[in-house]
N, C-alpha and C positions, 0 to 999 in steps of 0.2 A: 504494499500499501503506499503510495505516494503523494505528493502534494496535488499533483495533477489531476489525479484519481479522486482527490478529497473535492477538490474544486469542482471537477465534473458531477459528481455527485448532489454537491450543494446546490449548483446552478438548475438540473433537472428537477429537483426537490422543488426550488422557489417557482421555477416556470409551471409545474404541475402536469408536463408531460414532456415525451421525449422529442414530438413534433415542433412545441414552441421553442426548446432548448435548442435545436439544431442551427436554426439562424442565429443565435446568439453564440453557439461554440465553433461554427464554422464547420461543422460537422455532420454527415447524415445520420438519419435517425437510426437506421441498420447498426450503422458503426458505434454510436452511443449504447443502443441496446448491448451491444457485445461489449462494449467498455467496463457494462455496469454487471453484467451477469459473470464476467471475469472478476470485479470487485468481489462477489457475491460469492463467488465459487474460493478464492482467498481467505475471506473472512471466517467463511462457511456458516453463515445465516443471510435470510432473505432482506434487502433493504427495503423494496418496493410490492405494493399489492399491485396487480395488473388487472384491469378489468373494463367492461364496454365502454365506462365512463371516463377513463384514464388511469392514472396512476395514484397512489398513495403511499406514504410513507407505514413501515411496519414499525411495530413499538420497539425492536432493535434498531430501526432505520432511523427514528427519531431522537433515540438517543446518539447514536452516530452523528447525525446532524448537528446536535447541539456541543457535542466534544469535538467535532471537525471543525466550526464556526471558532471556538475557543481557543483548540490548537493552533489552527492558520493566524490568527491574529495574536497570539504568545511568540510565533515564529518571528513575524514582522516585527513584534516591538524589541524584542530580542535583537535582533539586526541591526534596528536602528539605534538601540542603545550601545551595540559594537562600534558602530561606524562613529558616535559621538566619543566614545572612549578612546578611537584610533584618530580622533582628531578629524574627523570626516563627518559634514553635517549631510542629512540626507536631501538627496536633490528633491526638485519640485517639478511634478511632469504636469504639461498642459495640453490641450486639445489646439492645434494649429490650425487657425480659421483667419478668415479676412479681418474680424473683429470681433471681441468681445465687447458686450455692452459694458458689463460690472467690472470683467476684471482687466482690462489693458490698464486703467489707472493704478490699479494695484498692484500688479505685475510690476509696473514702472518703478512705485514707489521700494517695493521687496527687492529689486535689485538694486537698487541705491543702498539701502540700509543693509542688506546682506549679502557683499559681494562675493562672499566665499560658498555661498550655496546656489549650486547652478540649477538654471531653470530649463530644460527641456521640452521644447515645443512637439508634440509627434502628429503627424499628420494621420488622418483616419477618412473613410468613406462608411458611410451607414452608422447605426448606432446612434444613440442621442448621448448626452452626457452623462447622465444617470446610468445607463449601462456601462457607458467604458469607466468610470469610477467604480462600478461593482465589479467589474471585472479585472480591476487591477491596472489597466493600461494607462490610465492618469491616475494622480492623486486628488483632486478637484476640477469642478468645472461649473458653470453657471446654467441656472434652470430658472424657471418659476416652477412655485410648487404645484407636484400633482401627486397621485396616491400611491403612484409607483415608487416614490420615494422610501416609503414605509415597508412595501412590499419587498424591496431590495436589501431593506435592512441596513440604510445608508443614514448617516447625519444632514442635518441641513440649516443652513445660517440663512434668515431673513433679511434685507437690506434695504429693499424699496418696491412702494407700491406704486403702479403707474395708473393713469388715466388711459381710456380709450380716445382714438382719434379715427376721423373719417377723410381717409385719402380719396383723391379723385383728380380728374385732370383741370390744370388751370383754367379752361373756358365752362367747366359745368356750371351749369344753374346755381348749385350752390356755394360756389368757390368764394363767392365774396361775404357770407355768413361768417357772423363771429363765433355761433355756435350751434349743432343741430339737433332737435328732438328727434326721439323714435319715432313721435307721431308725423312728424315732417318728411320722413323716411319711406312713409307709407306706400308711395307711388314709386318709389325709384327701384333702381334694382341694384341689391345691396349683396356683397361678397363677405363671408366671414369664414374663418378655419375653426371649426367648431372645437379644437383642441384646446383655444386661445380662452375659452369662456367656463365659468361653473354648469352643472346642469340645471339648475334654475335661471339662469341666464339665457343661456340657450334656448331653452323651452321658451323662455318670454320674446324671444325675437323670431323663435317659429311660427308664435300666435299673434305678435304683431305687425310681421312684415310679409306681406302675401307674396313679394317677388323676390325673396331671400333665396341668395344663390349660396350652396355650401360647397366650400373648395379648401381642401386641406393642403394643396399645392401651392395656393396663391400668396402665401404667409413664406414661402420658402424660395419661390421661385421669383427671381428681383425682376426679369424680363417679361415673364407671366403678368407679374402685378402692373407695371406698364401698360402691358397690350391690353387688359381687364378694364382700367382705369380711362385709357383711350378712346373705348368702346363706350364710354358714358356711365360705366358702372362704378359704385363705391364699395370700399372697403373698409370695414371697420376693424381697426385692428391696435393695440396696446401703443403709446406713443412712441416709445424707444425707435419704433420700427421705421419712424418719419426720416429720421436724420440719414438714412441711407438714400431715400428718393427725393432729390430736391427739384425735381422737373415737375412732382407734382404737389398739390396743395392740401394741406393738412388742417382740417376743420375739428375743434373738440367737441365730443359726442356730449351732449349735455345728460348726464346721469351720474349717479356717485360710486360706479361700478370701480372697480380696482383690480389689477390684476400683480399680485407679490412674486417679485425674484429675488433670487439670492444665489448663495452656493452651497453646492454637493460635495460630499466628502465621505471618507469610510470611517466609522466609530473607532475611536481611541486613535488619532489621526498622530503622525510623528509630529517631535518639535517643529521641524521645519513649515508644515502644515498649519501647526498650531499659531505659529507667528503670522504667517499669511493671514489668516482669519482675523485675527487680533487687528491688524493693518485695515483689514474690509472693514470691522465693525469702527474703527475710529473713522476712518474716510468718510461712509456714507451716512456718520452720525451727526455731523457736522454738516451735511446737505440736506436740500429741502428736495424730496422728489419731482416737484414741478419744474426742476430744471431739465429734467429728462424730456 
């Protein structure tokens, strides 16, 4: 039994099925089944009960799950402590993307204050920040709060709460307004990414906007956003999004809704990550979220 086997076992247990785990582990379902079967043979007991409705941990599997989490975390803490003793601070790994909304300013401050701690930027395609942190590909990332944070057994530091804006072409009839209400959007073609709303707020939009278009790619593909807005449509999105789209007009949505953003990281972080988090708390405590 080795670390990779335990990490595979934990991920399958977290996902609740081999099929869901295969895309996260970049491994076919058949290969994962073989891997777990081999582990069960080595251990001498069954880890998962398999049925038509999926899989679930056996009593022995639940005990191994709890112990494996503690074991892997203790191993990480031990190695972090050894690096500190040896005069080596743990490096910090973050995703390499064009721009972080929250982390760019903190990373710059961190590099200035802790020049001896390397910052490694890792290039990825696919997976969100929570999954990358959970899989130990990066040490921390930025994300809105989502239920998956708790499911992945991660910690979360809330930093800002952002309002929503209506993005549109500069020649749109609403482009000169100071703010826009939901009622005023009744006849407009409005686009939303359902993931950017609570279930309650999304249901409210569906009930009150008859021309609502749900497009979960519009908020991730900049050129698509431009194209949709040039067609006369309005995209409602959290305020930070507007700073990347200078050719479009951004009008505040007249409502009290806010979307929370923060940093996600593994529990019991290294000293380097704790220092990064402290810098983030200090920096954003001094700022008004309206600046974003």
